[in-house]
C-alpha positions in Angstrom: 82.1 16.9 59.6 85.5 18.6 59.3 88.3 17.5 61.6 88.4 20.9 63.3 84.7 20.8 64.1 84.9 17.3 65.4 87.8 18.4 67.7 85.7 21.3 69.0 82.9 18.9 69.9 85.2 16.5 71.6 87.3 18.9 73.7 84.9 19.3 76.7 84.4 15.5 76.9 88.1 14.8 76.8 88.4 16.7 80.0 85.6 14.8 81.7 88.0 13.4 84.4 88.1 17.0 85.8 84.3 17.4 85.8 82.8 17.8 89.4 81.4 14.4 90.5 78.8 13.7 93.2 79.9 10.2 93.9 82.1 7.3 92.8 79.6 6.3 90.2 79.8 9.7 88.5 83.6 9.5 88.7 83.7 6.1 87.0 81.3 7.3 84.3 83.3 10.5 83.7 86.5 8.6 83.4 85.0 6.3 80.8 83.7 9.4 78.8 87.1 11.0 78.9 88.8 7.8 77.7 86.5 7.5 74.7 86.8 11.2 73.8 90.6 11.1 74.1 90.7 8.1 71.8 88.7 10.0 69.2 90.8 13.1 69.6 94.0 11.1 69.1 92.8 10.0 65.7 92.0 13.6 64.7 94.8 15.7 66.1 97.4 14.5 63.5 94.9 15.5 60.8 95.0 19.2 61.5 98.0 21.5 61.1 99.2 23.3 64.2 97.9 26.7 63.1 94.3 25.3 63.0 94.3 25.4 66.8 93.9 29.2 66.6 90.4 28.7 65.1 89.7 25.7 67.4 90.5 27.7 70.5 88.0 30.4 69.5 85.3 27.9 68.5 85.5 25.9 71.8 84.3 29.1 73.6 81.9 30.3 70.9 80.2 27.0 69.9 76.5 26.6 70.6 75.6 23.6 72.7 72.6 21.5 71.7 69.8 21.3 74.3 70.7 17.7 75.2 74.2 18.7 76.0 73.4 21.4 78.7 74.6 19.2 81.6 77.9 18.5 79.9 78.3 22.2 79.3 77.6 23.0 83.0 80.1 20.4 84.1 82.7 21.7 81.6 82.3 25.3 82.8 82.3 24.2 86.5 85.9 22.7 86.2 88.2 24.4 88.8 92.0 24.8 88.7 92.4 22.2 91.5 90.6 19.6 89.3 93.1 20.0 86.4 95.5 17.5 88.0 92.9 14.8 87.6 93.4 15.0 83.9 96.9 13.6 83.6 96.9 12.8 79.8 98.3 15.1 77.2 95.0 15.5 75.2 93.0 16.1 78.3 95.3 18.8 79.5 95.4 20.3 75.9 91.6 20.4 76.1 91.7 22.2 79.4 94.2 24.7 78.0 91.2 25.9 75.8 88.9 26.4 78.8 87.0 29.6 79.3 88.5 30.2 82.7 92.0 31.8 82.7 92.7 30.0 86.0 92.0 26.6 84.5 94.1 27.5 81.4 97.0 28.5 83.6 96.8 25.4 85.7 96.7 23.3 82.5 99.9 25.0 81.2 101.7 24.0 84.4 100.8 20.4 83.9 101.6 20.5 80.2 105.2 21.4 81.0 105.9 17.7 81.8 105.2 16.8 78.1 107.9 19.1 76.7 107.8 19.3 72.9 104.6 17.2 72.5 102.7 20.0 74.3 104.3 22.9 72.4 101.4 23.7 70.0 99.0 24.4 73.0 101.7 26.2 75.0 102.7 28.5 72.0 99.0 29.2 71.4 98.6 30.5 74.9 101.3 33.1 74.3 98.6 35.2 72.7 96.1 34.6 75.5 94.0 37.6 76.4 94.7 37.1 80.2 98.1 38.5 81.1 99.1 35.9 83.7 98.3 33.0 81.3 100.2 34.8 78.5 103.2 35.3 80.8 103.2 31.7 82.0 103.1 30.4 78.4 105.9 32.8 77.3 108.1 31.6 80.2 107.6 28.0 79.2 108.4 28.7 75.5 111.6 30.6 76.4 112.6 27.7 78.5 112.1 25.4 75.6 114.1 27.6 73.3 117.0 27.3 75.7 116.9 23.6 76.2 115.3 21.9 73.2 116.8 21.1 69.8 115.5 23.2 66.9 113.9 20.1 65.3 111.5 20.0 68.3 110.1 23.4 67.1 109.4 22.4 63.5 105.9 21.1 64.4 104.8 24.5 65.7 106.4 26.6 62.9 103.1 27.1 61.0 101.4 28.2 64.2 104.2 30.6 65.0 104.1 32.2 61.6 100.4 32.7 61.9 100.6 34.1 65.4 103.1 36.8 64.2 100.2 38.3 62.3 97.8 37.9 65.2 96.2 41.1 66.4 94.7 40.2 69.8 97.9 40.7 71.7 101.6 41.3 70.8 103.2 37.8 70.6 106.2 39.1 68.7 109.1 38.7 71.2 108.2 35.1 72.1 107.1 33.8 68.7 109.9 35.6 67.0 112.3 33.5 69.1 110.7 30.3 67.8 110.9 31.5 64.2 114.5 32.7 64.6 115.6 29.5 66.2 114.2 27.4 63.3 115.7 29.8 60.7 119.2 29.4 62.4 118.9 25.6 62.5 121.8 23.5 61.1 121.4 21.9 57.7 120.4 18.5 59.0 117.5 20.0 61.0 116.3 22.0 58.0 116.4 18.9 55.9 114.3 17.1 58.5 111.8 20.0 58.2 111.7 19.8 54.4 111.0 16.0 54.7 108.5 16.5 57.6 105.3 14.3 57.3 103.1 17.4 57.7 102.7 19.4 54.5 101.9 22.6 56.5 105.3 22.3 58.2 107.1 21.8 54.9 105.3 24.8 53.4 106.0 27.0 56.4 109.7 26.1 56.4 110.2 26.7 52.7 108.4 30.0 53.0 110.6 31.0 56.0 114.0 30.3 54.5 115.5 33.2 52.5 118.6 31.4 51.2 118.1 27.6 51.3 120.8 25.3 50.1 120.6 23.7 46.7 120.0 20.4 48.3 116.9 21.7 50.1 115.6 23.4 47.0 115.9 20.1 45.1 114.1 18.2 47.8 111.3 20.8 47.9 110.9 20.8 44.1 110.3 17.0 44.2 107.7 17.4 47.0 104.3 15.8 46.4 102.6 18.9 47.8 102.0 21.6 45.2 102.1 24.3 47.9 105.7 23.4 48.8 106.8 23.4 45.2 105.1 26.7 44.6 106.9 28.3 47.5 110.3 27.0 46.6 110.0 28.1 43.0 111.1 31.6 43.9 114.6 30.2 44.7 115.1 28.9 41.2 117.1 31.4 39.2 118.5 31.9 35.7 122.0 30.7 36.4 123.4 27.8 34.4 123.5 25.7 37.6 119.7 26.0 37.8 119.1 24.6 34.3 117.9 21.2 35.7 115.6 22.9 38.2 114.0 25.1 35.5 113.4 21.9 33.5 111.8 20.4 36.6 109.4 23.4 36.8 108.5 23.1 33.2 107.4 19.5 33.8 105.5 20.2 37.0 101.8 19.1 37.1 100.9 22.6 38.2 100.3 25.0 35.3 101.5 28.1 37.0 104.8 26.4 37.8 105.2 25.4 34.2 104.7 29.0 33.2 107.3 30.0 35.8 109.8 27.6 34.4 109.3 28.9 30.8 109.6 32.5 32.0 112.8 31.7 33.7 114.1 29.9 30.6 113.3 33.0 28.5 115.5 35.1 30.7 118.2 32.5 31.1 118.8 31.5 27.5 116.8 33.6 25.0 118.9 32.3 22.1 118.2 28.6 22.8 114.7 28.7 24.2 112.8 28.1 20.9 112.7 24.3 21.4 111.3 24.8 24.9 108.6 27.1 23.4 107.7 24.6 20.7 107.3 21.9 23.3 105.1 24.2 25.4 102.7 24.5 22.4 101.5 21.0 23.2 100.7 21.8 26.8 97.2 21.0 27.9 96.8 24.3 29.7 95.9 27.3 27.6 97.9 29.9 29.6 101.1 27.8 29.0 100.4 27.7 25.2 99.5 31.4 25.1 102.9 32.2 26.8 104.7 30.1 24.2 102.8 31.7 21.3 103.5 35.2 22.6 107.2 34.5 23.0 107.4 33.0 19.5 105.5 35.9 18.0 108.0 38.3 19.6 110.7 36.4 17.7 108.8 36.8 14.4 107.6 33.2 14.3 103.9 32.7 13.5 102.5 29.3 14.6 99.3 27.6 13.4 98.5 25.8 16.6 95.5 24.0 15.2 97.5 22.6 12.3 100.2 21.2 14.7 97.6 19.4 16.9 95.5 18.3 14.0 98.5 16.4 12.6 99.1 14.9 16.1 95.5 13.6 16.3 95.4 12.3 12.7 98.6 10.4 13.5 96.9 8.8 16.5 98.8 10.7 19.1 95.7 11.9 21.0 96.2 13.9 24.2 94.0 16.2 26.2 96.3 19.1 25.2 95.8 18.4 21.5 92.1 18.1 21.9 91.7 21.3 23.8 93.9 23.2 21.3 91.8 21.9 18.4 88.7 22.9 20.3 90.0 26.4 20.9 91.7 27.1 17.5 90.3 24.6 15.0 87.7 25.0 12.3 84.1 23.7 12.6 84.8 20.5 10.6 87.6 19.4 13.0 85.0 17.9 15.3 84.9 14.8 13.1 88.6 14.1 14.0 87.7 13.9 17.7 85.0 11.2 17.4 87.5 8.3 18.0 88.5 10.0 21.3 85.0 9.4 22.6 85.9 5.7 23.0 89.2 6.4 24.8 89.7 7.0 28.5 87.1 9.0 30.4 89.3 12.1 30.6 90.1 12.1 26.9 86.4 11.5 26.1 85.3 14.4 28.2 87.9 16.7 26.7 86.7 15.6 23.2 83.1 16.2 24.1 83.8 19.8 25.2 85.9 20.5 22.2 83.2 19.1 19.8 80.6 21.4 21.4 82.9 24.4 21.0 83.7 23.6 17.4 80.1 23.0 16.1 77.1 23.0 18.5 74.6 22.2 15.7 76.4 19.4 14.0 77.4 17.6 17.2 74.1 17.9 18.9 72.9 14.4 18.1 76.2 12.8 19.2 76.1 14.6 22.5 72.5 13.5 23.0 73.5 9.9 22.4 76.4 10.3 24.9 73.8 10.9 27.7 73.3 7.2 27.6 77.0 6.5 28.2 77.8 4.2 31.1 80.6 6.6 32.3 78.8 8.9 34.7 80.9 12.0 34.3 80.8 11.8 30.5 77.1 11.3 30.6 76.8 14.4 32.9 78.9 16.5 30.6 76.8 15.5 27.7 73.6 16.4 29.6 75.0 19.8 30.6 76.2 20.6 27.0 72.6 20.2 25.7 71.3 23.2 27.6 68.8 25.0 25.3 69.2 22.3 22.6 66.4 19.9 23.5 63.6 19.8 20.9 60.1 18.2 20.9 61.3 15.3 18.8 63.8 14.3 21.4 61.1 13.0 23.7 61.6 9.5 22.4 65.3 9.6 23.3 64.5 10.8 26.8 61.8 8.2 27.4 64.3 5.5 26.3 67.0 6.9 28.6 64.5 6.9 31.5 64.4 3.1 31.2 68.2 2.7 31.2 69.7 0.2 33.7 72.2 3.0 34.8 70.9 5.3 37.5 73.0 8.2 36.4 71.5 8.0 32.8 67.9 8.0 34.2 68.7 11.0 36.4 70.3 13.0 33.6 67.4 12.2 31.3 65.0 13.5 34.0 66.9 16.8 34.0 66.8 17.0 30.2 63.0 16.3 30.2 62.1 19.7 31.6 63.4 21.3 28.4 60.7 19.6 26.3 58.0 21.9 25.1 54.4 22.1 26.2 53.2 19.7 28.9 55.5 16.9 27.9 57.8 17.3 30.9 55.2 16.4 33.6 53.7 13.7 31.4 57.2 12.1 31.0 58.4 12.6 34.5 55.3 11.4 36.3 55.5 8.1 34.6 58.9 7.4 36.4 58.3 9.4 39.5 58.0 6.2 41.6 61.5 5.1 40.7 63.1 5.1 44.2 66.6 5.7 42.9 65.9 8.9 41.1 62.7 10.1 42.9 64.4 13.2 44.4 65.8 14.1 41.0 62.4 13.8 39.4 60.7 15.8 42.0 63.3 18.6 41.8 62.9 18.6 38.0 59.1 18.8 38.3 59.4 21.7 40.8 61.7 23.5 38.4 59.3 23.0 35.5 56.3 24.0 37.6 57.9 27.4 38.4 58.3 28.1 34.7 54.8 26.9 33.8 53.1 29.2 36.3 54.7 32.1 34.4 53.9 30.7 31.0 50.3 29.9 31.7 49.6 27.9 28.5 46.7 25.4 29.1 47.1 21.7 28.4 45.0 19.9 25.8 42.0 18.0 27.1 43.8 14.7 26.5 46.9 15.9 28.3 44.8 17.2 31.2 43.1 13.8 31.6 46.4 12.0 31.4 48.0 14.3 34.0 45.1 13.8 36.4 45.3 10.1 36.0 49.1 10.1 36.6 48.8 12.4 39.7 46.1 10.0 41.1 48.4 6.9 41.0 51.9 8.4 41.3 53.7 8.7 44.6 55.3 12.1 44.8 55.5 14.6 47.6 52.1 16.0 48.6 52.8 19.7 48.1 54.2 19.1 44.6 51.2 16.9 43.7 48.7 19.4 45.0 50.5 22.2 43.1 50.5 20.3 39.8 46.8 19.3 40.2 45.9 22.9 41.0 47.6 24.2 37.9 45.9 21.6 35.7 42.5 22.4 37.2 43.0 26.1 36.9 44.1 26.1 33.3 41.7 23.4 32.0 38.7 23.3 34.4 36.5 21.6 31.8 38.7 18.7 31.0 37.6 16.3 33.7 
């Protein structure tokens, strides 16, 4: 369950202290429910960005209650404004600020004022409330915050404020604009705190908001661990000599589009000295980066044989995913042999080599890819299985039967998926023999159902020997009853005499 959905489910129960109670026993029980729900909410609230409360606010009222929750729903909807004071904690009041009743929401806002900046997300959210008194109350509280609070207190609600500016339910512009303007006009130390904020959504929103950030803020954002922050701050890197180090940082970024941006900036900044940068980009693992470098070199009259460059790298033992992918895209059919040693390297290199070998020569590499289905590395085994689509022949049945006895669950599951490509009635004969394997039973049944759909259309009858073997397997194999009945009916229909 997503954090937002869990919060939606917990909100009515976090306000249980305000539910109407018949006696002291009910009150004690509701207090315990509220304490448990608040504890669960506390663990979830920090996991969602502030702008997520827009969707949560809508879902709390639109959610469908399950039948066994009808009493909780009635108690939640029966909360009155006078009962709001019973919920003294921040999260309980925040939950009540999402209530369906405007009177309850307004009463919750009055109580939330005591929590100052901690309650700002829920107060700012109510500035777009569809009930005018609630909206006016929230706007007044926010204006009071803008007069008294430091700008750093508003950083946490910046993503929410920016999202609300585009909100169409009511005009939140004057109030929310004040929040955004206050943050934009913050002193440098406050902006630095925002760029180093623990929430990635706050860092993204701040970088997106600033039109002319200082060099120090740009440097901080370029080193951010979040790719969204780095992508947003890249627009502030220019072609001036002072930005040379920042352009180099973009060219080394893990994100391909930022590496492309760094090369494009370098092309504009120093067209006469950019050739070494372009040659280095030819070894990039991403094709779009290499294509940009090739195009730029071609415009300078330099023709580059990419395959030859990376072939030399691989022969020299300097194997990388970039070199493997380039050879797979631009090499000749016989280059697949150079990639065989990479199959014993790390899983990432092995998977890249497998894909390149398939692109270079599907026919010559078929047997190697078939052998790799039995690899103990699950992802490599899966890639090998997927690469064999349409390339399984009748003589491969012995391989598949051997793989179905593998000690590795993923190998048996992948072999079951390959079995349905065997010709004739071999797939059910092979699969029914291992259908009772509890670890891959669902996979086998899915494969049998897939084969059965094809066989109904093909309509070829099994041989008498196959028909007898199938009936025997169906009698002693534990598979789902509808699937067993369908297989038996098909066999009986196509070969009624083979009993």
